[in-house]
C-alpha positions as CSV (number, residue, x, y, z in Angstrom):
1,Y,105.2,112.4,98.9
2,C,103.2,114.6,101.3
3,R,106.2,117.0,101.7
4,G,106.8,117.2,98.0
5,L,103.1,117.8,97.2
6,A,103.0,120.6,99.9
7,I,106.1,122.2,98.5
8,A,104.6,122.0,95.0
9,I,101.4,123.7,96.1
10,A,103.3,126.4,98.0
11,I,105.5,127.1,95.0
12,A,102.5,127.3,92.7
13,S,100.9,129.8,95.1
14,L,104.0,131.9,95.2
15,I,104.4,131.9,91.4
16,L,100.7,132.8,91.0
17,S,101.2,135.7,93.4
18,I,104.3,136.9,91.4
19,V,102.4,136.6,88.1
20,I,99.6,138.8,89.6
21,G,102.2,141.2,90.7
22,F,103.5,141.7,87.1
23,Q,99.9,142.4,86.0
24,F,99.2,144.8,88.9
25,D,98.6,148.3,87.8
26,M,100.6,150.4,90.3
27,S,99.3,153.7,88.8
28,Q,95.7,152.7,89.7
29,A,94.3,153.2,93.2
30,G,91.6,150.9,94.4
31,F,90.9,147.2,94.2
32,Q,92.1,145.1,91.3
33,F,91.4,141.5,90.2
34,T,88.0,141.8,91.8
35,E,85.4,139.0,92.2
36,N,81.9,139.7,93.4
37,L,79.4,136.8,93.7
38,P,76.2,137.0,95.8
39,W,76.2,134.4,98.5
40,I,73.5,134.9,101.2
41,E,71.5,137.8,99.6
42,A,69.0,138.0,102.5
43,I,71.6,139.5,104.7
44,G,73.8,141.1,102.0
45,F,76.6,138.6,102.4
46,S,78.7,138.2,99.2
47,Y,81.8,136.4,98.1
48,Q,83.8,139.6,97.3
49,L,87.5,139.5,96.7
50,G,90.1,142.1,95.5
51,L,93.7,143.1,95.8
52,D,95.2,146.6,96.3
53,G,98.5,148.0,97.3
54,L,97.9,147.5,101.0
55,S,97.1,143.8,100.8
56,F,99.3,142.6,97.9
57,P,102.7,142.9,99.6
58,L,101.2,140.8,102.5
59,V,99.8,138.2,100.2
60,I,103.3,137.8,98.6
61,L,104.9,137.7,102.1
62,N,102.4,135.0,103.2
63,S,103.1,132.8,100.0
64,L,106.9,133.1,100.5
65,L,106.9,132.3,104.2
66,T,104.5,129.4,103.7
67,L,107.0,127.9,101.3
68,I,109.8,128.6,103.7
69,A,108.0,127.0,106.6
70,I,107.3,123.8,104.6
71,A,110.9,123.7,103.5
72,A,112.1,124.1,107.0
73,T,110.0,121.3,108.4
74,D,111.9,118.2,109.5
75,Q,111.4,115.3,107.0
76,D,110.6,112.9,109.8
77,I,107.7,115.0,111.2
78,K,105.0,112.8,112.8
79,R,101.6,112.5,111.0
80,P,102.9,114.3,107.9
81,K,99.6,114.3,106.0
82,L,97.7,116.1,108.7
83,Y,100.6,118.5,109.4
84,Y,100.9,119.7,105.8
85,I,97.2,119.9,105.4
86,M,97.1,122.2,108.4
87,L,99.9,124.4,107.0
88,L,98.1,124.8,103.7
89,L,94.8,125.4,105.4
90,L,96.5,128.1,107.4
91,N,97.8,129.6,104.2
92,L,94.3,129.6,102.7
93,G,92.9,131.4,105.7
94,V,95.5,134.1,105.7
95,V,95.3,134.8,102.0
96,G,91.5,134.9,102.1
97,A,91.5,137.4,104.9
98,F,93.9,139.7,103.0
99,V,91.8,139.7,99.8
100,A,88.3,139.6,101.3
101,Q,86.3,142.7,100.5
102,D,83.2,141.7,102.4
103,V,83.7,142.1,106.2
104,L,81.8,138.9,107.0
105,L,84.0,137.0,104.5
106,F,87.1,138.6,106.1
107,F,85.8,137.4,109.5
108,L,85.2,133.9,108.1
109,F,88.8,133.6,106.9
110,Y,90.1,135.3,110.0
111,E,88.5,132.6,112.1
112,L,89.5,129.8,109.7
113,E,93.2,130.3,110.4
114,V,92.6,129.7,114.1
115,I,91.7,126.1,113.6
116,P,94.9,124.8,111.9
117,L,97.1,127.0,114.1
118,Y,95.6,125.5,117.2
119,F,96.3,122.0,116.0
120,L,99.8,122.9,114.8
121,I,100.6,124.0,118.3
122,A,98.6,121.4,120.2
123,I,99.9,118.3,118.3
124,W,103.4,119.3,117.1
125,G,104.4,121.7,119.9
126,G,106.6,121.3,123.0
127,K,106.0,119.9,126.4
128,R,103.4,122.6,127.4
129,R,101.8,122.6,124.0
130,G,98.3,121.9,125.4
131,Y,98.4,124.9,127.7
132,A,99.8,127.2,125.0
133,A,97.3,126.1,122.4
134,T,94.4,126.5,124.7
135,K,95.5,130.0,125.8
136,F,96.0,131.0,122.1
137,L,92.5,129.7,121.3
138,I,90.8,131.5,124.2
139,Y,92.5,134.8,123.3
140,T,91.8,134.5,119.6
141,V,88.1,133.6,120.1
142,L,87.7,136.6,122.4
143,S,89.4,138.7,119.7
144,G,86.9,137.4,117.1
145,V,83.9,138.2,119.4
146,F,84.9,141.9,119.6
147,I,85.6,142.2,115.8
148,L,82.3,140.5,114.8
149,A,80.4,142.7,117.2
150,A,81.9,145.8,115.7
151,F,81.2,144.6,112.1
152,L,77.6,143.7,112.9
153,G,77.0,146.9,114.8
154,L,78.3,149.0,111.9
155,A,76.0,147.2,109.5
156,W,73.0,147.6,111.8
157,V,73.4,151.3,112.7
158,S,74.3,152.1,109.0
159,G,71.0,150.6,107.8
160,I,72.7,149.0,104.9
161,N,71.8,145.5,103.7
162,S,75.3,144.8,102.7
163,F,78.6,143.8,104.4
164,S,80.7,145.1,101.5
165,Y,83.8,147.1,102.5
166,E,83.0,149.9,100.0
167,A,79.4,150.1,101.1
168,L,80.1,150.2,104.9
169,R,82.9,152.8,104.6
170,S,80.4,155.3,103.2
171,H,78.3,155.4,106.5
172,N,77.2,158.6,108.2
173,L,77.6,157.9,111.9
174,S,78.0,160.2,114.8
175,L,81.4,160.5,116.5
176,G,80.1,158.7,119.6
177,L,78.9,155.6,117.6
178,Q,82.2,155.6,115.7
179,L,84.2,155.6,118.9
180,L,82.1,152.7,120.3
181,L,82.5,150.6,117.2
182,L,86.2,151.5,116.8
183,S,86.8,150.4,120.4
184,G,85.6,146.9,119.5
185,L,88.1,146.7,116.6
186,L,90.9,148.0,118.7
187,I,90.4,145.4,121.4
188,G,89.8,142.6,118.9
189,F,92.8,143.4,116.7
190,G,94.9,144.5,119.7
191,I,94.6,140.9,121.0
192,K,95.7,139.5,117.7
193,I,98.7,141.7,117.1
194,P,99.2,141.7,120.2
195,F,99.6,145.0,122.2
196,V,100.1,145.3,125.9
197,P,98.1,144.2,128.0
198,F,96.7,141.6,125.5
199,H,100.1,140.0,124.8
200,T,100.5,137.2,127.2
201,W,99.4,134.4,124.9
202,L,102.2,135.2,122.3
203,P,105.4,134.2,124.2
204,D,103.8,130.9,125.3
205,A,102.6,130.1,121.8
206,H,106.1,130.8,120.3
207,V,108.0,128.8,122.9
208,E,105.8,125.7,122.5
209,A,105.3,126.0,118.7
210,S,107.7,124.3,116.3
211,T,110.1,126.5,114.2
212,P,108.0,126.5,111.0
213,V,104.9,127.5,113.0
214,S,106.7,130.3,114.8
215,V,107.8,131.5,111.3
216,L,104.3,131.8,110.1
217,L,102.9,133.1,113.5
218,A,105.4,136.0,113.7
219,G,105.9,136.5,110.0
220,V,102.3,136.6,108.8
221,L,99.5,135.9,111.3
222,L,100.2,138.9,113.5
223,K,99.9,141.1,110.5
224,L,96.2,140.2,110.2
225,G,95.7,142.4,113.3
226,T,97.6,145.4,112.0
227,Y,96.1,145.0,108.5
228,G,92.6,144.9,110.1
229,L,93.3,148.1,112.1
230,L,94.5,149.9,109.0
231,R,91.9,148.6,106.6
232,F,88.8,148.7,108.9
233,G,89.7,150.8,111.9
234,L,91.2,153.7,110.0
235,G,89.2,153.0,106.8
236,F,85.8,152.9,108.5
237,F,86.1,155.3,111.4
238,L,88.5,158.1,110.4
239,H,86.7,160.7,112.6
240,A,87.0,158.6,115.7
241,W,90.5,157.5,114.7
242,V,91.7,161.1,114.6
243,Y,90.0,161.8,117.9
244,I,91.8,159.1,119.8
245,A,95.0,159.1,117.8
246,P,97.2,160.6,120.5
247,W,96.1,157.9,122.9
248,L,96.9,155.3,120.3
249,A,100.4,156.7,120.0
250,I,100.9,156.6,123.7
251,W,99.7,152.9,123.7
252,A,102.2,152.2,121.0
253,A,105.0,153.7,123.0
254,I,104.1,151.7,126.1
255,S,103.9,148.5,124.2
256,A,107.3,149.2,122.5
257,L,109.1,149.9,125.8
258,Y,107.4,147.1,127.7
259,G,108.2,144.5,125.0
260,A,111.8,145.7,124.8
261,C,112.3,145.6,128.6
262,C,110.8,142.1,128.9
263,A,113.1,140.9,126.1
264,I,116.1,142.0,128.1
265,A,115.1,139.8,131.0
266,Q,114.5,136.6,129.0
267,Q,116.8,133.5,129.1
268,D,115.1,131.6,126.3
269,M,116.2,132.7,122.8
270,K,112.7,132.2,121.4
271,K,111.2,134.4,124.2
272,V,113.6,137.1,123.4
273,V,112.4,137.1,119.7
274,A,108.8,136.9,120.8
275,Y,109.0,139.9,123.1
276,S,110.9,141.7,120.3
277,S,107.9,141.1,118.1
278,I,105.6,142.8,120.6
279,A,107.9,145.8,120.6
280,H,108.2,146.1,116.8
281,M,104.5,145.6,116.1
282,A,103.9,148.6,118.3
283,F,105.8,150.7,115.7
284,I,103.0,149.9,113.2
285,L,100.3,151.2,115.7
286,L,102.4,154.4,116.1
287,S,102.6,155.1,112.3
288,T,99.0,154.2,111.7
289,A,97.9,156.5,114.5
290,A,99.8,159.4,112.8
291,S,97.7,158.7,109.6
292,T,99.8,160.7,107.2
293,R,100.5,159.4,103.7
294,L,104.1,158.7,104.7
295,S,103.2,157.0,108.0
296,I,100.7,154.7,106.4
297,I,103.2,153.7,103.8
298,A,105.6,153.1,106.7
299,S,103.0,150.9,108.4
300,V,102.8,148.4,105.5
301,T,106.5,148.6,105.0
302,Q,107.1,147.7,108.7
303,M,104.6,144.8,108.4
304,V,106.7,143.3,105.6
305,S,110.0,144.2,107.4
306,H,109.0,142.6,110.6
307,G,107.6,139.6,108.7
308,L,110.9,138.9,107.1
309,I,113.2,139.7,110.0
310,S,111.2,137.8,112.7
311,A,110.9,134.8,110.4
312,L,114.6,134.9,109.9
313,L,115.3,135.1,113.6
314,F,113.0,132.2,114.4
315,L,114.5,130.1,111.7
316,L,118.0,130.6,113.0
317,V,117.0,130.1,116.6
318,G,115.4,126.9,115.5
319,V,118.6,125.7,113.8
320,V,120.5,126.4,117.0
321,Y,118.0,124.4,119.1
322,K,118.1,121.6,116.5
323,K,121.9,121.3,116.7
324,T,122.5,121.9,120.4
325,G,119.2,120.8,122.0
326,S,118.9,124.1,124.0
327,R,117.8,127.7,123.6
328,D,119.1,128.8,127.0
329,V,121.4,131.8,126.7
330,N,123.2,130.8,129.9
331,Y,123.9,127.3,128.6
332,L,125.2,128.1,125.1
333,R,128.6,129.5,124.5
334,G,131.1,130.0,121.7
335,L,128.9,128.8,118.8
336,L,130.7,131.2,116.4
337,N,133.8,128.9,116.6
338,P,134.8,128.3,113.0
339,E,135.8,124.7,113.4
340,R,133.5,123.1,115.9
341,G,130.6,125.6,116.3
342,L,127.9,127.0,114.0
343,P,129.7,129.9,112.3
344,I,127.4,130.3,109.3
345,I,124.3,130.2,111.5
346,G,126.0,132.6,113.9
347,T,126.9,135.0,111.1
348,L,123.3,135.0,109.7
349,L,121.9,135.5,113.2
350,I,124.1,138.5,113.8
351,L,123.0,139.9,110.4
352,A,119.3,139.4,111.5
353,V,120.0,141.1,114.8
354,M,121.5,144.0,113.0
355,A,118.5,144.2,110.7
356,S,116.1,144.2,113.6
357,S,118.1,146.9,115.3
358,G,117.9,149.1,112.3
359,L,121.3,148.6,110.6
360,P,121.4,150.9,107.5
361,G,121.2,148.9,104.3
362,M,118.7,146.4,105.8
363,I,114.9,146.5,105.5
364,G,114.6,147.1,109.2
365,F,116.3,150.5,108.9
366,A,114.2,151.5,105.9
367,A,110.9,150.6,107.6
368,E,111.8,152.2,111.0
369,F,113.1,155.3,109.4
370,L,109.8,155.7,107.5
371,V,107.9,155.1,110.7
372,F,109.7,157.7,112.8
373,R,109.9,160.2,109.9
374,G,106.2,159.9,109.3
375,S,105.2,160.0,113.0
376,F,107.5,162.5,114.7
377,A,105.9,165.7,113.4
378,I,102.5,164.5,114.6
379,F,103.4,162.7,117.9
380,P,107.0,163.7,118.9
381,A,107.0,162.4,122.4
382,P,105.6,158.9,121.7
383,T,107.9,158.6,118.7
384,L,110.9,159.4,120.9
385,F,109.9,156.7,123.3
386,C,109.6,154.2,120.4
387,M,113.0,155.3,119.2
388,V,114.3,154.4,122.7
389,G,112.7,151.0,122.1
390,T,114.7,150.6,118.9
391,G,117.9,151.3,120.9
392,L,116.9,148.7,123.5
393,T,116.5,146.2,120.6
394,A,120.3,146.4,120.0
395,V,120.8,145.9,123.8
396,Y,118.8,142.7,124.3
397,F,119.8,141.1,121.0
398,L,123.5,141.9,121.4
399,L,123.4,140.5,124.9
400,M,121.9,137.3,123.5
401,V,124.5,137.1,120.7
402,N,127.4,137.8,123.0
403,K,126.4,135.0,125.4
404,V,125.5,132.4,122.8
405,F,128.1,132.9,120.0
406,F,131.2,134.4,121.6
407,G,133.7,133.1,124.1
408,R,135.2,129.6,124.4
409,L,133.1,126.7,123.1
410,P,132.5,124.4,126.1
411,D,133.3,120.7,126.0
412,Y,129.7,119.7,126.3
413,L,129.0,121.5,123.0
414,E,131.7,119.8,121.0
415,N,130.9,117.5,118.1
416,L,127.8,119.3,117.1
417,P,125.9,118.0,114.0
418,S,126.9,119.7,110.8
419,V,124.7,122.4,109.3
420,T,123.2,121.2,106.0
421,W,122.0,123.2,103.0
422,G,118.5,122.4,104.1
423,D,119.2,124.3,107.3
424,R,120.9,127.3,105.6
425,T,118.8,127.8,102.4
426,P,115.6,129.2,103.9
427,S,117.5,131.6,106.1
428,L,119.7,132.7,103.1
429,V,116.6,133.5,101.0
430,I,115.1,135.7,103.7
431,A,118.4,137.4,104.5
432,S,118.9,138.2,100.8
433,L,115.4,139.7,100.6
434,A,115.9,141.8,103.7
435,L,119.1,143.1,102.2
436,I,117.6,143.8,98.7
437,F,114.6,145.7,100.1
438,G,116.8,147.5,102.5
439,L,118.9,148.8,99.6
440,Q,115.9,149.4,97.4
441,P,112.9,150.1,99.6
442,G,111.2,151.8,96.7
443,W,110.6,148.4,95.1
444,L,108.2,147.8,98.0
445,T,106.7,151.2,98.6
446,C,105.8,151.7,95.0
447,W,103.0,149.2,95.4
448,I,101.6,150.8,98.5
449,E,101.6,154.6,97.8
450,P,98.6,154.9,95.4
451,D,96.2,153.0,97.7
452,V,97.3,155.0,100.8
453,T,96.0,158.1,99.1
454,Y,92.8,156.3,98.2
455,L,92.3,155.0,101.7
456,L,92.5,158.5,103.2
457,T,91.0,160.8,100.5
458,G,88.4,158.3,99.4
459,R,87.1,158.0,102.9
460,I,86.9,161.7,103.6
461,E,85.2,162.5,100.3
462,A,82.6,159.8,100.9
463,E,81.8,161.2,104.3
464,I,81.6,164.8,103.1
465,H,79.3,163.7,100.3
466,Q,77.1,161.7,102.7
467,D,77.0,164.6,105.2
468,A,76.0,167.1,102.6
469,T,73.2,165.0,101.1
470,P,69.7,165.6,102.7
471,S,67.9,162.5,104.0
472,L,65.1,163.0,101.4
473,G,67.5,162.5,98.6
474,T,67.4,166.0,97.1
475,Q,70.4,167.5,95.6
476,A,73.0,168.9,98.0
477,T,73.5,172.6,98.0
478,E,76.8,174.4,98.2
479,T,75.9,175.8,101.6
480,Q,75.2,172.3,102.9
481,A,78.5,171.1,101.6
482,Q,80.3,173.9,103.3
483,E,78.5,173.2,106.6
484,A,79.5,169.6,106.4
485,Q,83.1,170.5,105.7
486,A,83.1,172.9,108.7
487,Q,81.6,170.2,110.9
488,F,84.2,167.7,109.8
489,Q,87.0,170.2,110.4
490,A,85.7,170.9,113.9
491,I,86.0,167.2,114.7
492,L,89.6,167.2,113.5
493,N,90.4,170.2,115.6
494,V,89.5,168.2,118.8
495,T,92.9,166.7,118.5
496,P,95.3,169.6,117.7
497,K,98.3,167.3,117.2
498,A,96.5,165.2,114.6
499,A,94.4,167.9,112.9
500,P,97.3,169.6,111.0
501,N,98.3,166.3,109.6
502,I,94.8,165.6,108.1
503,A,94.3,169.2,107.0
504,S,97.7,169.4,105.2
505,N,97.9,165.8,103.8
506,I,94.3,165.1,102.7
507,A,92.5,167.4,100.3
508,L,88.8,167.5,101.1
509,Y,87.9,168.7,97.7
510,P,89.8,168.7,94.4
């Protein structure tokens, strides 16, 4: 009954998310379905929730993949009550982080998901599960330290008795302070995503985690990092973000190429997909660094795209391991054999590989096209290097597919267990969605676009207003407003590659 109850709760969560989607006003920018209740008034901590176009697609993605992960779990899983409680608690933490509009509440949910994920790896993982879980915990706790320090520092230097997102984003800090606080967020979220050189915990966690846990880890949990950079890094510190944007683009290019090169050298199918995740998550940093309207839309689209494709890849690799007992690309051969192999799983895996490599008609192509289209005019060289990373995606995945699925099926792989509908259905659902959103990406981007404009223009208008208002509270004069605008433009001009983007894409005044 534990499995049935968990599936029922996950279905209810998904249905509720869909119902909210039908009530979502896509013509309105800003947060909807808001809730704001005072919690610890002495420090300005409130229970503040809300959804917008940046977070809603990720909430839907999380609800879907939670249901998929539960459905893909073996029915004979040990300690089922604890296992399903951990999965649902993980779902709670992720959803809470995506909808939290108080930064301390975000941090609370951000840390909440660490607890169930640690136990999911440590109890239901592979032979080296203790090592992988401990390494994950150390890295994630370190990530939280930097993020919390940045949030507390921002509240302190702003002099605001509130941790509300809207209140904190209206600060008036110097560029130096912004750079210092942004550095904390970059390190903290960079560990979570992860970017090179903070990535070493991820391959170990994926290899030792069970298939459903890998689905959630790659599909949703990594997105907490990119979402945090977009929402808080860019949203709070736009001046500093523009100042260091070229370096962020270079960082993205290094991570993309490093992840792709490491994937080529792997022999474990799960490690190939894990390093592929590192490479593809770097595309999100590239497009967020460019900070055009199109590139920010691309960032969220790439989050959803990677969430679906990586989940599909891990599901299919999990089925291969379940039926053959191995993930070694040098051991497996000929699994596409129509009579004795795994032809349906092989076909779906080839489709997933093509989607990850940017096959037109799949969501991977739509997302990566938006990323490169939105970033190339701002950072042409880093974008070209990331495009090389996309080409390498086809190399390492096709090498894996060629070794595992083509050739003669060896005698030791004969009489494989048959693939059931329980093995196929989760993968078929995700593959269908990857195809649907690949053919109609507008069905996804229409949710995102209004709030991208609000994220950028709302932030700048707030800073200009704050800069133009004297400390004694008197009415700002037109001359003061012009001086503030000139000062802001001077900061933008520090980075000539990024300044034309901001100047042309964001109107400082109506």
